[in-house]
Every structure is written in C-alpha cells, then in structure tokens.
Biopython code that builds the backbone (N, CA, C, O; Angstrom):
import numpy as np
from Bio.PDB.StructureBuilder import StructureBuilder

atoms = [
    (1, "MET", "N", (28.839, -15.140, -8.029)),
    (1, "MET", "CA", (27.456, -15.620, -8.304)),
    (1, "MET", "C", (27.206, -14.919, -9.262)),
    (1, "MET", "O", (27.704, -13.820, -9.509)),
    (2, "ASN", "N", (26.403, -15.508, -9.884)),
    (2, "ASN", "CA", (25.669, -15.182, -11.708)),
    (2, "ASN", "C", (24.620, -14.890, -11.340)),
    (2, "ASN", "O", (24.145, -15.915, -10.849)),
    (3, "ALA", "N", (23.780, -13.929, -11.250)),
    (3, "ALA", "CA", (21.986, -13.365, -11.579)),
    (3, "ALA", "C", (21.954, -12.873, -12.980)),
    (3, "ALA", "O", (22.733, -12.312, -13.751)),
    (4, "ILE", "N", (20.579, -13.368, -12.994)),
    (4, "ILE", "CA", (19.850, -12.466, -14.128)),
    (4, "ILE", "C", (19.061, -11.737, -13.354)),
    (4, "ILE", "O", (18.984, -11.754, -12.125)),
    (5, "ASN", "N", (18.263, -10.861, -14.404)),
    (5, "ASN", "CA", (17.162, -10.092, -13.392)),
    (5, "ASN", "C", (15.683, -10.183, -14.987)),
    (5, "ASN", "O", (15.768, -10.029, -16.205)),
    (6, "VAL", "N", (14.599, -10.484, -14.098)),
    (6, "VAL", "CA", (13.628, -11.229, -15.089)),
    (6, "VAL", "C", (12.200, -10.547, -15.125)),
    (6, "VAL", "O", (11.814, -10.581, -13.956)),
    (7, "GLN", "N", (11.485, -10.101, -15.703)),
    (7, "GLN", "CA", (10.191, -9.274, -16.224)),
    (7, "GLN", "C", (9.414, -10.377, -16.195)),
    (7, "GLN", "O", (9.536, -11.233, -17.071)),
    (8, "ILE", "N", (8.535, -10.497, -15.206)),
    (8, "ILE", "CA", (7.249, -11.306, -15.528)),
    (8, "ILE", "C", (5.935, -10.412, -15.179)),
    (8, "ILE", "O", (5.650, -9.881, -14.106)),
    (9, "ASN", "N", (5.290, -10.406, -16.291)),
    (9, "ASN", "CA", (3.741, -9.907, -16.251)),
    (9, "ASN", "C", (2.727, -10.986, -15.153)),
    (9, "ASN", "O", (2.188, -12.077, -15.336)),
    (10, "ILE", "N", (2.814, -9.976, -13.888)),
    (10, "ILE", "CA", (1.868, -10.636, -12.558)),
    (10, "ILE", "C", (0.641, -10.227, -12.881)),
    (10, "ILE", "O", (-0.180, -10.813, -12.175)),
    (11, "ASP", "N", (-0.015, -9.240, -13.877)),
    (11, "ASP", "CA", (-1.077, -8.891, -14.289)),
    (11, "ASP", "C", (-2.324, -10.383, -14.527)),
    (11, "ASP", "O", (-3.541, -10.458, -14.359)),
    (12, "THR", "N", (-1.485, -11.192, -14.891)),
    (12, "THR", "CA", (-1.807, -12.804, -15.732)),
    (12, "THR", "C", (-1.578, -13.743, -14.388)),
    (12, "THR", "O", (-0.737, -13.801, -13.490)),
    (13, "PRO", "N", (-3.481, -14.845, -14.949)),
    (13, "PRO", "CA", (-3.041, -16.120, -14.194)),
    (13, "PRO", "C", (-1.693, -16.448, -13.818)),
    (13, "PRO", "O", (-1.211, -16.364, -12.689)),
    (14, "LYS", "N", (-0.976, -16.937, -15.169)),
    (14, "LYS", "CA", (0.334, -17.631, -15.405)),
    (14, "LYS", "C", (1.159, -16.551, -15.006)),
    (14, "LYS", "O", (2.223, -17.148, -14.837)),
    (15, "GLY", "N", (1.390, -15.338, -14.735)),
    (15, "GLY", "CA", (2.459, -14.798, -14.515)),
    (15, "GLY", "C", (2.826, -14.982, -12.859)),
    (15, "GLY", "O", (3.894, -15.051, -12.251)),
    (16, "LEU", "N", (1.251, -15.033, -12.397)),
    (16, "LEU", "CA", (1.541, -15.164, -11.038)),
    (16, "LEU", "C", (1.699, -16.368, -10.337)),
    (16, "LEU", "O", (2.077, -16.429, -9.167)),
    (17, "LYS", "N", (1.338, -17.567, -11.222)),
    (17, "LYS", "CA", (1.482, -19.044, -11.227)),
    (17, "LYS", "C", (2.869, -19.142, -10.862)),
    (17, "LYS", "O", (3.464, -19.735, -9.962)),
    (18, "LEU", "N", (3.315, -18.182, -12.081)),
    (18, "LEU", "CA", (5.328, -18.499, -12.119)),
    (18, "LEU", "C", (6.111, -18.127, -10.729)),
    (18, "LEU", "O", (6.965, -18.757, -10.104)),
    (19, "ILE", "N", (5.399, -16.677, -10.453)),
    (19, "ILE", "CA", (5.905, -15.954, -9.091)),
    (19, "ILE", "C", (5.579, -16.862, -7.921)),
    (19, "ILE", "O", (6.366, -16.730, -6.983)),
    (20, "HIS", "N", (4.709, -17.662, -7.763)),
    (20, "HIS", "CA", (4.529, -18.143, -6.545)),
    (20, "HIS", "C", (5.326, -19.286, -6.763)),
    (20, "HIS", "O", (5.931, -19.445, -5.703)),
    (21, "GLU", "N", (5.750, -20.416, -7.778)),
    (21, "GLU", "CA", (7.327, -20.715, -8.256)),
    (21, "GLU", "C", (7.960, -20.898, -7.413)),
    (21, "GLU", "O", (8.156, -21.677, -6.480)),
    (22, "ILE", "N", (8.438, -19.657, -8.057)),
    (22, "ILE", "CA", (10.024, -18.938, -7.760)),
    (22, "ILE", "C", (10.247, -18.500, -6.528)),
    (22, "ILE", "O", (11.337, -18.256, -6.010)),
    (23, "GLU", "N", (8.708, -18.364, -5.871)),
    (23, "GLU", "CA", (9.311, -17.856, -4.163)),
    (23, "GLU", "C", (9.455, -18.942, -3.973)),
    (23, "GLU", "O", (10.530, -18.920, -3.373)),
    (24, "LYS", "N", (9.207, -19.816, -4.024)),
    (24, "LYS", "CA", (9.436, -21.284, -3.124)),
    (24, "LYS", "C", (10.808, -21.442, -2.569)),
    (24, "LYS", "O", (10.978, -21.738, -1.386)),
    (25, "GLU", "N", (11.930, -21.223, -3.520)),
    (25, "GLU", "CA", (13.494, -21.387, -3.787)),
    (25, "GLU", "C", (13.928, -20.092, -3.248)),
    (25, "GLU", "O", (14.472, -19.208, -3.909)),
    (26, "LYS", "N", (13.563, -20.038, -1.633)),
    (26, "LYS", "CA", (13.971, -19.270, -0.669)),
    (26, "LYS", "C", (15.293, -18.690, -0.579)),
    (26, "LYS", "O", (15.575, -17.500, -0.444)),
    (27, "LYS", "N", (16.252, -19.926, -0.691)),
    (27, "LYS", "CA", (17.735, -19.570, -0.926)),
    (27, "LYS", "C", (18.241, -19.116, -1.881)),
    (27, "LYS", "O", (19.287, -18.488, -1.717)),
    (28, "ILE", "N", (17.862, -19.218, -2.801)),
    (28, "ILE", "CA", (19.022, -19.049, -4.376)),
    (28, "ILE", "C", (17.861, -17.645, -5.262)),
    (28, "ILE", "O", (18.205, -17.210, -6.361)),
    (29, "VAL", "N", (16.786, -17.218, -4.688)),
    (29, "VAL", "CA", (15.658, -16.759, -5.424)),
    (29, "VAL", "C", (15.690, -15.295, -4.792)),
    (29, "VAL", "O", (16.015, -15.735, -3.690)),
    (30, "THR", "N", (15.628, -14.029, -4.589)),
    (30, "THR", "CA", (15.228, -12.852, -4.460)),
    (30, "THR", "C", (14.276, -12.281, -5.347)),
    (30, "THR", "O", (14.383, -12.455, -6.561)),
    (31, "ILE", "N", (13.243, -11.533, -4.788)),
    (31, "ILE", "CA", (12.470, -10.919, -5.780)),
    (31, "ILE", "C", (11.543, -9.336, -5.125)),
    (31, "ILE", "O", (10.696, -9.104, -4.262)),
    (32, "ASP", "N", (12.220, -8.656, -6.005)),
    (32, "ASP", "CA", (12.159, -7.270, -5.699)),
    (32, "ASP", "C", (10.896, -6.526, -6.534)),
    (32, "ASP", "O", (10.760, -6.117, -7.687)),
    (33, "TYR", "N", (10.161, -6.567, -5.492)),
    (33, "TYR", "CA", (8.443, -6.005, -6.064)),
    (33, "TYR", "C", (8.575, -4.273, -6.151)),
    (33, "TYR", "O", (9.045, -3.675, -5.183)),
    (34, "PRO", "N", (8.264, -3.754, -6.997)),
    (34, "PRO", "CA", (8.623, -2.192, -7.588)),
    (34, "PRO", "C", (7.249, -1.968, -6.977)),
    (34, "PRO", "O", (6.264, -2.688, -7.135)),
    (35, "ASN", "N", (7.375, -0.392, -5.950)),
    (35, "ASN", "CA", (6.315, 0.199, -5.771)),
    (35, "ASN", "C", (5.234, 0.841, -6.699)),
    (35, "ASN", "O", (5.579, 1.125, -7.846)),
    (36, "PRO", "N", (4.457, 0.993, -6.454)),
    (36, "PRO", "CA", (3.169, 1.692, -7.467)),
    (36, "PRO", "C", (3.312, 3.176, -7.117)),
    (36, "PRO", "O", (3.650, 3.852, -6.145)),
    (37, "SER", "N", (3.021, 3.300, -7.989)),
    (37, "SER", "CA", (3.414, 5.196, -8.065)),
    (37, "SER", "C", (2.213, 5.664, -7.291)),
    (37, "SER", "O", (2.362, 6.863, -7.056)),
    (38, "GLU", "N", (1.074, 5.202, -6.795)),
    (38, "GLU", "CA", (0.326, 6.076, -6.384)),
    (38, "GLU", "C", (0.663, 5.398, -4.707)),
    (38, "GLU", "O", (-0.200, 5.733, -3.896)),
    (39, "TYR", "N", (1.683, 4.598, -4.189)),
    (39, "TYR", "CA", (2.385, 5.187, -2.607)),
    (39, "TYR", "C", (3.237, 6.116, -3.101)),
    (39, "TYR", "O", (2.859, 7.038, -2.379)),
    (40, "ASN", "N", (4.058, 6.579, -3.741)),
    (40, "ASN", "CA", (4.562, 7.507, -3.823)),
    (40, "ASN", "C", (4.437, 8.981, -4.095)),
    (40, "ASN", "O", (5.352, 9.752, -4.383)),
    (41, "ASP", "N", (2.872, 9.309, -3.927)),
    (41, "ASP", "CA", (2.112, 10.579, -4.323)),
    (41, "ASP", "C", (1.694, 10.324, -3.007)),
    (41, "ASP", "O", (1.086, 9.334, -2.601)),
    (42, "PHE", "N", (2.197, 11.626, -2.170)),
    (42, "PHE", "CA", (1.990, 12.334, -1.059)),
    (42, "PHE", "C", (0.967, 13.540, -0.754)),
    (42, "PHE", "O", (0.501, 14.001, 0.287)),
    (43, "SER", "N", (0.827, 13.842, -2.088)),
    (43, "SER", "CA", (-0.254, 14.664, -2.258)),
    (43, "SER", "C", (-1.414, 15.147, -1.491)),
    (43, "SER", "O", (-1.567, 16.245, -0.957)),
    (44, "ASN", "N", (-2.342, 13.954, -1.537)),
    (44, "ASN", "CA", (-3.630, 13.436, -0.791)),
    (44, "ASN", "C", (-3.606, 13.557, 0.969)),
    (44, "ASN", "O", (-4.603, 13.693, 1.678)),
    (45, "THR", "N", (-2.328, 13.477, 1.383)),
    (45, "THR", "CA", (-2.285, 13.084, 2.492)),
    (45, "THR", "C", (-2.579, 14.665, 3.859)),
    (45, "THR", "O", (-2.492, 15.892, 3.802)),
    (46, "VAL", "N", (-2.933, 13.648, 4.904)),
    (46, "VAL", "CA", (-3.049, 14.583, 5.862)),
    (46, "VAL", "C", (-2.235, 14.295, 7.158)),
    (46, "VAL", "O", (-1.777, 13.154, 7.199)),
    (47, "THR", "N", (-2.019, 14.925, 8.000)),
    (47, "THR", "CA", (-1.749, 15.019, 9.392)),
    (47, "THR", "C", (-3.090, 14.264, 10.507)),
    (47, "THR", "O", (-4.301, 14.340, 10.297)),
    (48, "VAL", "N", (-2.533, 13.694, 11.464)),
    (48, "VAL", "CA", (-3.207, 13.056, 12.091)),
    (48, "VAL", "C", (-3.990, 14.151, 12.753)),
    (48, "VAL", "O", (-5.109, 13.881, 13.191)),
    (49, "ASP", "N", (-3.435, 15.533, 12.881)),
    (49, "ASP", "CA", (-4.485, 15.901, 13.929)),
    (49, "ASP", "C", (-5.968, 16.613, 12.633)),
    (49, "ASP", "O", (-7.140, 16.776, 12.969)),
    (50, "GLN", "N", (-5.658, 16.764, 11.879)),
    (50, "GLN", "CA", (-6.304, 17.038, 10.470)),
    (50, "GLN", "C", (-7.162, 15.848, 10.476)),
    (50, "GLN", "O", (-8.232, 16.157, 9.950)),
    (51, "ALA", "N", (-7.155, 14.856, 10.774)),
    (51, "ALA", "CA", (-7.992, 13.468, 10.407)),
    (51, "ALA", "C", (-8.970, 13.626, 11.685)),
    (51, "ALA", "O", (-10.196, 13.666, 11.581)),
    (52, "PHE", "N", (-8.128, 13.726, 13.138)),
    (52, "PHE", "CA", (-9.258, 14.030, 13.906)),
    (52, "PHE", "C", (-9.848, 14.619, 13.827)),
    (52, "PHE", "O", (-10.982, 14.183, 14.025)),
    (53, "ASP", "N", (-9.752, 16.180, 13.471)),
    (53, "ASP", "CA", (-10.215, 17.156, 13.403)),
    (53, "ASP", "C", (-11.523, 17.098, 12.336)),
    (53, "ASP", "O", (-12.537, 17.767, 12.531)),
    (54, "ASN", "N", (-11.311, 15.997, 10.920)),
    (54, "ASN", "CA", (-12.346, 16.213, 10.097)),
    (54, "ASN", "C", (-13.352, 14.555, 11.224)),
    (54, "ASN", "O", (-14.531, 14.212, 11.136)),
    (55, "LEU", "N", (-12.743, 14.233, 11.709)),
    (55, "LEU", "CA", (-13.923, 13.387, 12.674)),
    (55, "LEU", "C", (-14.680, 13.522, 13.481)),
    (55, "LEU", "O", (-15.736, 12.927, 13.698)),
    (56, "MET", "N", (-13.863, 14.857, 14.326)),
    (56, "MET", "CA", (-14.842, 15.250, 14.861)),
    (56, "MET", "C", (-16.057, 16.366, 14.382)),
    (56, "MET", "O", (-16.983, 16.999, 14.889)),
    (57, "GLU", "N", (-15.580, 16.217, 13.410)),
    (57, "GLU", "CA", (-16.709, 17.706, 12.641)),
    (57, "GLU", "C", (-17.439, 16.673, 11.961)),
    (57, "GLU", "O", (-18.494, 17.225, 11.648)),
    (58, "LYS", "N", (-17.477, 15.396, 11.525)),
    (58, "LYS", "CA", (-18.700, 14.663, 10.879)),
    (58, "LYS", "C", (-19.527, 13.836, 12.149)),
    (58, "LYS", "O", (-20.718, 13.540, 12.065)),
    (59, "VAL", "N", (-18.699, 13.537, 13.286)),
    (59, "VAL", "CA", (-19.337, 13.151, 14.810)),
    (59, "VAL", "C", (-20.424, 14.104, 15.002)),
    (59, "VAL", "O", (-21.638, 13.902, 14.967)),
    (60, "ASN", "N", (-19.565, 15.521, 15.276)),
    (60, "ASN", "CA", (-20.643, 16.649, 15.543)),
    (60, "ASN", "C", (-21.773, 17.067, 14.824)),
    (60, "ASN", "O", (-22.842, 17.500, 15.254)),
    (61, "VAL", "N", (-21.341, 16.854, 13.505)),
    (61, "VAL", "CA", (-22.761, 17.113, 12.385)),
    (61, "VAL", "C", (-23.606, 15.796, 12.878)),
    (61, "VAL", "O", (-24.690, 16.114, 13.367)),
    (62, "HIS", "N", (-23.381, 14.588, 12.858)),
    (62, "HIS", "CA", (-24.573, 13.522, 12.875)),
    (62, "HIS", "C", (-24.518, 13.278, 13.943)),
    (62, "HIS", "O", (-24.614, 12.061, 14.099)),
    (63, "PHE", "N", (-24.385, 13.913, 15.024)),
    (63, "PHE", "CA", (-24.907, 13.803, 16.726)),
    (63, "PHE", "C", (-25.739, 14.963, 17.229)),
    (63, "PHE", "O", (-26.669, 14.970, 18.036)),
    (64, "GLY", "N", (-24.916, 16.375, 16.241)),
    (64, "GLY", "CA", (-25.751, 17.696, 17.011)),
    (64, "GLY", "C", (-25.467, 17.722, 18.295)),
    (64, "GLY", "O", (-26.166, 17.986, 19.274)),
    (65, "THR", "N", (-23.818, 17.267, 18.129)),
    (65, "THR", "CA", (-23.310, 18.082, 19.336)),
    (65, "THR", "C", (-22.139, 18.994, 19.626)),
    (65, "THR", "O", (-22.550, 19.889, 18.887)),
    (66, "ASN", "N", (-20.970, 19.507, 20.124)),
    (66, "ASN", "CA", (-20.287, 20.497, 19.843)),
    (66, "ASN", "C", (-19.299, 19.540, 20.575)),
    (66, "ASN", "O", (-19.466, 19.515, 21.795)),
    (67, "TYR", "N", (-18.431, 18.847, 20.149)),
    (67, "TYR", "CA", (-17.686, 18.150, 21.419)),
    (67, "TYR", "C", (-16.487, 18.135, 20.479)),
    (67, "TYR", "O", (-16.508, 17.586, 19.377)),
    (68, "LYS", "N", (-15.111, 18.978, 21.154)),
    (68, "LYS", "CA", (-14.085, 19.233, 20.933)),
    (68, "LYS", "C", (-13.022, 18.548, 21.949)),
    (68, "LYS", "O", (-13.031, 18.600, 23.178)),
    (69, "LEU", "N", (-11.641, 17.558, 20.659)),
    (69, "LEU", "CA", (-10.952, 16.613, 21.546)),
    (69, "LEU", "C", (-10.089, 18.016, 21.871)),
    (69, "LEU", "O", (-10.000, 19.070, 21.241)),
    (70, "LYS", "N", (-9.268, 17.392, 23.608)),
    (70, "LYS", "CA", (-8.390, 18.259, 24.012)),
    (70, "LYS", "C", (-7.159, 17.855, 23.918)),
    (70, "LYS", "O", (-6.239, 18.592, 24.272)),
]
sb = StructureBuilder()
sb.init_structure("model")
sb.init_model(0)
sb.init_chain("A")
sb.init_seg("    ")
for serial, (resi, resn, name, xyz) in enumerate(atoms, 1):
    if name == "N":
        sb.init_residue(resn, " ", resi, " ")
    sb.init_atom(name, np.array(xyz, "f"), 0.0, 1.0, " ", f" {name:<3s}", serial, name[0])
structure = sb.get_structure()
C-alpha cells in the first residue's frame, strides 16, 4: 500500500469541509487527530475524594449545614 501524510488546517471552514469529504471514504482513509496539549497537562486534576470534599464544603456553606459524607 502506498500512503501519504497530509496536514490540513481545520481552523478554516474550507479545511473542515475537506476533512468531512475525506472522512466519507472510510475504507481507504485513516485520519489521526492530534491530542491538544491541554489534555496532556494533568497538573490541575483532583481526585474523586477531593472533588467530593470541595462539593461538600460548598453545599455546607450554601445551606449552613455541617453534613459529612461517610
């Protein structure tokens, strides 16, 4: 199989239209979308426990309660 790599600017309407046309040929075309760099940055992530602790704190402040999840 002969193959080529092509870069298409999908920020433009014409580039998006071109991609949509190419995607219709599923048997002969493979498209690899790059992952944006912000998805690879895990510095701002929190654990599930931290998320629930933050939620619990906001609910308690809002309703004036002192509820704790077990």
